[in-house]
N, C-alpha and C positions, 0 to 999 in steps of 0.2 A: 593629540593624545591628552587626556586630563588626568591620566591616575595609572599608573604601573605599580603592580602589586609582585614582588620576586620571592619565591623560595619561603613563604609564610610558613611556619609550621607551630602548631599549641597542642599543648597535652595538659588533662588533669591528672596529675598523679602518674599512673604507669599508662594510663587510658590515652592514645594518641585520638586528636581529634581531627587535625588537617597536616595535613606531611605535603613540605615542597611545593603551597601552591602558589602558582604564579598565572597573573590574569592582567590585561590592560582593559581601558575604559576610552572610548574615544568622543570627541565632540558629538553631540546628539546622539547617540548609542542608546539605544531600550534593549538593556541586557536583563533575561530573566533566568533567576538562579534556582537551579533544581536540585534536588536530592531526597533520599528518604528522611524522615522525622531523624533528628540525632546526628546527620550527617555533618553538621557544621556549618551551615548558612549561615543563621544568625551568628555564630563567632565570628566569623569572618566579616560578617559586615560590622560588628563592636570593635573589630582590629584595625579597620579601614577610617571608621570614625573616632581611633582614640581612646575608645571607650576600656579596652583591655589591652594589654602588652602582650606581644607575640612571644615565643617562645626564641626563634631566629627567624630571620628574614627583615626584607625592606619594604617599605610604601615611598615612593618618588609622587610628589603632585607639585604644580606651582605653588607658589609662596600666597599669591593671591586669590587660590581656588575659594568659592565659596562653597562649603560641604554644606548640605543637610540630611539628617538621621531621623527616622521615626521608626522605633523599634516597634516591637510586635504588641497588640492591645496596651500601648502607654497613653493612659488617657490624659487629659489637658489639666491638671491642679492648677487652679487660681482663684484668687480672690478678687478677680475683676467680672464686670459683665461679658457678655460674648461680644458685642460691637467695639467695647475698650481692649480688649484683648487681641482682637482684628485691628485697630487702627494703632496698635504698639508695633506692630510691623511696620508700620511704616511713620515710624517718630524721626526718621532723619526728615522725610518728607514734609511731615506735619510741622516739625521748627522750622525747616525753610519757608513754609508759606506764614508762620508766625513773623518771620523775619521781613517777608514783603509787604505783609500788612503796616508793619512798623514803620518801613522806608517809605511805603506810600502817604503814610501822615506826617512824614518829614517833608517829602518833596509838596504836599499840599500847603505846609506852612509858607505864610508870606515872608517872614521875617529872614527864612533861610536863602530867599532867591538874591539878597542884597550879597552875602558870599559866595561869588562866582565859583570859587573852587570847590568849594565845601559842597555846592549845590551839583557842579558837573560829577565829582565823585560820587554822591548818592546815585544820581543818574545813572553812572557807570555799572556801580555794585548792584542796583534793581534790576538793569540790563541783563548783566550776568546771571544773577541769582536766578531770574525768570527763564531763562533758557535753558537754566540747570535744572530749574523743577520741573519743567516741560519734557525735556529729555528724558529725565527720570520717571514720569509716568504721573507727576504730581497730580493734573487734573482727572486721573483716571481713577484715584484711589477709592471712590464710593463704589463706582461700576464693579470694578475687581474684587473689592468686599461682598458685595451684593451678590454680583455672578458666583464666588465660589460658596457663600452660605448657603444660597438657594439651592445650588447645585449638588452638595452635601446633606441637603435634605434639613435647614433650616430654614426655609422661605418664610413657613409659617410663624416661627418663633419672634417672639418681643426681643428685639437687640439688646435691650437692659436686662435680660434673664441673667441672674449672677451664676457663672459658670458651677459653683458648688452646689447649685441644687440639679444639675443635669445628672442623666445615668450613666452607667460606666462606659455602656455602648457610644453613648452621646458625647462623653468628654473623648473618646479616642476619636472620633469622627472630626470633632472641632479641633484634634490637636493635627490631623491629616490636612484640615482645611487652612490652618494657619503656616503650615510647612509649605504647600501650595502656592501661598502668598508671599512667602519669603522669596519664593523662587530662586534657590540655589542652583551652581553651575552644573552641581552633580547631586541628584536626587535619590537619596536611598531608603528603601519602602519596603520594611520586612511584615508580610500579611496584610497589607494595606485594606483588602477586600472584606476581613473579619466586620461583621455588625453591619455592614452594608446593605440593603435591597437592590433588587435589579434594577430599578429605575436609576439609584445613586452610582450604581456599579457602570453601568452604559454611559452616563454623564463623563464619570472617572476616566472611562477608556478614551471618550472623546478629548477630553483635558489635557490627557496625558499625550495623546497622538500628537497635539499643537505645542507640547511643550518646547519652550527651548532649548533647555539644558540638555545633560545625559541622563539616564534613568538606571539604576539598578536596583531590579525590585525579587523579590522573594515572594512566592506566591503557588497557591496549590491551586489555583483556580484556571483550569485549562483553556477555558474560553477567553479569559481574560489575556493568559500569556500569548494564544491566537492574534488577539486582536493588535496586541500593544508590540510585543517582543521580535527585533531583528535578529537579535543574538541570544543563543541560549547557552549557560555555562552551569557544567553537571558536576556537584561534587558526588563522587562515588569511591568508597575504600580510601578514604581521606585524601584522595585527589582530584583535580580538577579537569575538565575537558571542555573546550567551546566547540559549538555549532551556530554554524551562519543559519538563521531562518527563524520561524515561530516555532512554538511546540510539537506541534502536529510535523512540520518539517524534520526536527529534533528527533523524533521517535523512528520517522523512516530513514535518517543517517544513520543512527545509534543500532538500528538492526542490520543495515548495509554492511556498516564499520564490522560488524562481528561474524557474519557470514563470509566476508572478504578475509579476515583474520582465522577464521576457522578452515576457509579453504588453504591457504597458506601454509598453515601448521600441518593439516593431513598430507599437502603435496610433499612438506618435508620429512613427513615421518613415511611415506612412503618411500621417498629417495636414500634415506636412513636405513630401511629395512633393507633394501635391493644392495646397499654397500656391506652391511654386516654379512648380509647371505655370501657375496660376492668375496668377503675376507676368509667366511669358514671354509668356503668352498677350496680356496687357492692358497691359505698359507700354507699348509702342509706337503703341496709338491713343489720339488726344488724347480720346475720351467717356471711356475706365476707365483714363487713367494715373494719377488720383489716389487710386484703389480701389487698384489694385496697389503705388503708394507706400506707403499706409497697411499693405496687407498686409505687403508687405517691414518696415516697421517693427515689426508686430508679429511676425514671425519671428525678426528679429534680438533682441527682447526675451525670444522664450522659452528658458525654462528647458530647457535638454535634458537627457532621461533617457538616462545612460550604458548600453550594452550590459552586461546581468549577466556577469561572469566565470564559465566553466563551472569544472567539477574541474579538480584543478592534475594537472600531468603524472603518470602512473601507470603505473607497469609494466605491460608486457604481455606473455604470454609464451602456449606452450602444448606440451605433452608429447604429442611424436608416438612411436611405437613402431615398430623397423627391421620384426619381423615377428611374426605371433600366435603366441602359446604354445599347448601342448597342456591339454586342460581341466585336468587335474590340474598344479598349479603347484607347489606346496610341500607336504610332508607330515611333519610331527614328531611323533617317539614316544619316551616314556619318557625324555624328556630332561632331564638336571641338571645345575647346575653348582655347582663346588667350589673354595674358595681356600684357601691354606695360614693354618693357625691359627686358622678356625674351626670348633668342633665340629660343624656339621652344614651339609649342601647350604643356598647360598643361595636354591635351590628345586629343584625335584624333581617328576619325575611329571608334567612338560609335555608335552603333546601336542593338536596340532588341525590342521588341513587347510584347505589356500587353493583355490578352484578358480576358472578363467579369468574375470576381469571383476569380481570381487568387491572391495568396499571393506570392509576390518575393522579394527578398532581395538583396540590393547592397553591396558589401565589397570591402576592397581596404587597403592598407596601407595610414598612416596619411601624406595629403600634397598632395594625388595622382588627389584631383579633386572629390570627391564623394559629397560635399555639394555643389560645382560650379556647378555640374550637376542638382542636383536636383532645384537650383535657374532659372538656365537654363529652365527646363522644365516648372518653373510653372512663366514663363515670368519673372522674376526679372533679368535676365542677359543673354544679347544678344550674341549668340553664333559667331565663325568666319565663320563656314561651317555647314551643313547639314540640317534636317528637323524636325520638333516636329508638328506631325498632332495629334489632339485628336479624339476619336471617335462621334458617335452621342448620343446626352443626357449624355455627360460627364460632370459630375459637380466637380469640383476638390476643395478638401480641402487639406490645407499645412500646416503641425507642423515643426515649426523653431526653432532647439535645443536653439539657442541664445535668442530666444524670442525678437527678436528686433520689432515685429510689437505690441508688447504690449506698451502702452503708460505710462512712469513712472510716471506720474501726476495726472493720473486716479486714482480714487479709483476701488477694483475689482467689484462693482457693476456699476458702470461707464463703465469700461471697457467691459463689458458683452453687457450694454444697448445701446452703444453707436454702436456698430459693429449690433445691432437687435433690433434697436426703436420702432420696431413693438409690440414686446414682452410685455405683461404685467409684473408688477415689481414681482409680486407671482410666475409667471413663472421662471422668472430668478432665485429669490432667490431660489424656488426650484431646480435646476439646482445646484447653486453654494452648496446648502446643501449637493446634492449629491458627491459634491467634495471636502466634510468635512472644507465649510466656512457658519458658521452659525451666526445667531444674530448679534452682531459688528462687527465680523471678515468680513464683505462682505465692511465695511468704510475703511480697511485699503488700503493705498497706493501702487501701483506698486513696488515703488522704495524701498518699506521696506522690500518687499517678500523676503524670501529664495528661493535657488534656485527650492527647490522641491515644493515650494509655486506657483512657476512661472509657472511650469511644470503642474500644476493643473488646472491654471487659463486657461492657452492654450487649455490644454484637454477640457475644458468645452466649449470653443469658437469653438473649431472643433466640438463638439457633435452637437452644435445648429446647425451647416451648412448643416445638412443631404445630404452630399456630398457623391459621389457612385463610386469617385476616392480619396484614400487617400494617399498622400505624406507624408512621416514621418521621420525626420532627427533626428538619436538618441532620440526615443520617450520615453526610460526607463532611462534616463540621469537625476540624481536628484532623481528618484522617491526611497523609501524605497523599501524594498524586498515586503510587502503587498501590497501596491501600483501595482508594478510591475505584480502581480499575477492578481491583477482586472484588469489592462488593457489588460491583454493577454487572459483574458476571454472574455471582451468586443471585442476584435478585432476577437479572434476565432468565435463569433455568428455573426459578420458583414457580411453584404451581396453583398457587394459592392468589389471593387478592391483595392489591397493594396501594395504601393510600397514602402519600408522603407530601411534606413541605420540604422547599429547597432552593434556595437562591444559585446552587449552581448551574449554570445554564448550558452546560456541557452535560451534565448527570439528566437535565430536564429533557434535552434534545435526545438522549440516549433511550432515556426510561418511559417517558410519559406517551402513553396513545390518548390521551384527554387532559387538559387542562381546565379545573376551574378556579377563576379570580375572585377572592372575596372582597366587597366594598362593603362602607357601611350600612347600604340599604340591600343587599343580598350576594348574589352571585353571578357571573357573565362564565357562558361554557364556550370548550374551544376543541374541536377535534383534532388530533393530531398533537405534536410536540411543540417546542418552546419556537422554534424558527417558523414553523408553519402558522403558530399565533399571531408572530410579529407581521407576517402578510396577511393574515385575513384580520388582521386590525387596521391594517393600510389600506388594503381595500374598502373597508368599512368606511376611512376617513374620505379616499376619494368619492366613493359615492354619494357620501355626504355633502362634500364641494361640490360634485356635479349636481346634486338636486338643489344646492342653493344657488347655485348658478342659473339655472334652469327656472326659479321660482324670480329670481331677480330680471333674468330677461322678459318671462312673461309678464313681471310687474310693468316693465317698462314700455312693452307694447302694447298694454292696455291703456296706459296713461297716457299716450302717443300713436292713436289711430290714424292718424293723419300721416305719419311718417311711412315713405316709400319700403316696401319689404326689402329685404336684404339676408346673406347667410347669415344663420343665428351664430350669436359670439360662444353661445353654450355650445352647438356643434364643432363651430372650430376649436374652441378648448378640450372637447372630449377628444376630439381626432390629435390634438396636440399629446395632450395624456397619453393616449394610446400608442404615438410614435414614440414618446419618452419612454415609455416602458418596453417597449420592442428594441431600442436601441441600447438601453440597460440590459434586457437579455440577451442581446448579441455579445456585448461587451464580455458580459460573463460568460458566455459559451468560449469567446475567443480567449478570454483569460484561462480557463480550463485546457483549452486545445495549445496554449502556449507553454501551459507549466506541464504537461504528456511530452510534447515536443523535447523540452528542455532536457526531463528525466531520459528519455529516450537518446538522445545525444549523449548524455552524461554514461548511461551505460552502455552504449557503442564506443565510445572513447577508452572505457574502463577496458573493455574486451582487446582494442587495439593493444592497448598495452599489456596484455598477458603473454609471458613467454612463449607458449604452444601457438598464439596466433602470429605475433612479429615475426616467427620464422618462416612462417608459411607465405610466400609472396602475394598469392592467387589471394588467399583468403583474406588479406590486408587489404588488396584492392577493392572486393567486395563491400567490406567494410566501409570502406575511405568514402566510396561511390556510396553508399545509404546515408554515411553521416552527411554528404555535400548536400543529398536529396532532403533530409530532415532539415537542415539548415537553411534551404532554400524554401522551405514550408515554412518554417519559425520566420525568417524575415517578411515572409507575406502576412504571417498572420499578425506580426507587430505593427504592419503599415496600415492593414484593415481595422486593426484595434485603435492605432492613434485616432484615424479617422472616424469611428465611431465615439470616442472621448473628446 
């Protein structure tokens, strides 16, 4: 065990944030910390890191534990260059390397050879420091720095770039790069996926899966939590609960827990009602008074099961349209955008069409111009070339991820009322209530709101627009996991046309029917969601490799016509790839079968523990036989899976 948190409580004034929180972190464990915005996740990490003091409770950890904590959006503030800051992480190794160079100079000095004892001491010192330097990764410093900088999106940057000249998002990514290089025993990250594009996110997942220490991460990225976490700790109603598995597994377990608790509660309520009816019927009859009194004592002593609490209050809303648009909603041709001082356009040759009812995602690396393209579509920016044509009866609604269209001086109520002055206050308050702004909340100034609250205000304005074309720039940013699910449900029911930017791969998988990928010289088009796009890209790469192998094989044959004909290396390679794909497909099918069997066995074992079942000998035998059959099938599936792997 690396860390033990015991009964931590924290309040701000009279408002409790955490109450009797206990959790533990084991070696190499990957914990996802989840909960709604304001649940206390960041507060808990700050307490563990020693940045704030709890009101009560203890934290136990080994004295030599190396703990690294990266707060949310904490950009790196430094006067150094990128490479200087990264090399500073390895100051102890660089100092040792300098000492080795100095020892080498001494060893090469002929005058020193005369003093045998001193010469032997220096050789011994050099051998020990060399071993220490090698064991602590001294020879891998540059490789590690280059690998992490490239993975975090700094591969094209001049390493001598001053950090002070970077943007806020770049400084945040660099802070994450530095803490990865520090490689603490326990790595605590608060929303590390902010400001990361899909390529960087994928690299980070891969890096963290192979990380040698333990990880505790707060994230609202469900795809990221599914790929990384093996444990989920949920903070809800100021308390913590642990679930084994990734985020999707946590949702299943939580739903099953709720159903089990509800059944126990309902069963006890039925028993209580029967006992009370018996008491009422028999308490007045002399012959049964004693039995009724005995039953009442039993009822008084009964340990009551609390009714399980349902989900916390969630936002709930829908996007209505004022009228249906024509079939052709948006046509873009030959679009390019230029900025002063740039040698070439930010992007060019951009063209695509949207038809009524489509849901299309726009993706691409950070800095390629995705948000700029949306601003051009909604008329906030004039393109250098090209045309943008809206179809008939198109009413456009735009969601800006920076929320620049919100007036910081307005209250929440004023913000909506100024946009829709014809609406009654009751209607506006009802809409805001749907977005969890009730009572005095609507009088908060926009300038005082959190990122998540500003997102909900922007969404409430968008909902009232009744637009039949929604253009959304990172709509899931700053939303907690539960609010994201509500937004998804609303957009899935939306009858208009949807064009959106997102780095949220879970959201892309659930929403996108088509994906367009923006590059500097145009767009690539993919039918389907994010995972289907990845499959298509892999297919295209394989086809390109096969074509290259065929060209290579053909050129070799033409260069050496005298060689005896043999089985084509290209065909052999193609067959090997086909077999590898079949093997992977079969292994994935078996993994799915194993997961289903494990779930079925767990469900049968739970039924076996039901009081109504374990009293029935025949039913127990039937269930046990079914469990044994499933276990045999599970063992066979595991054996097959191991062969394929």
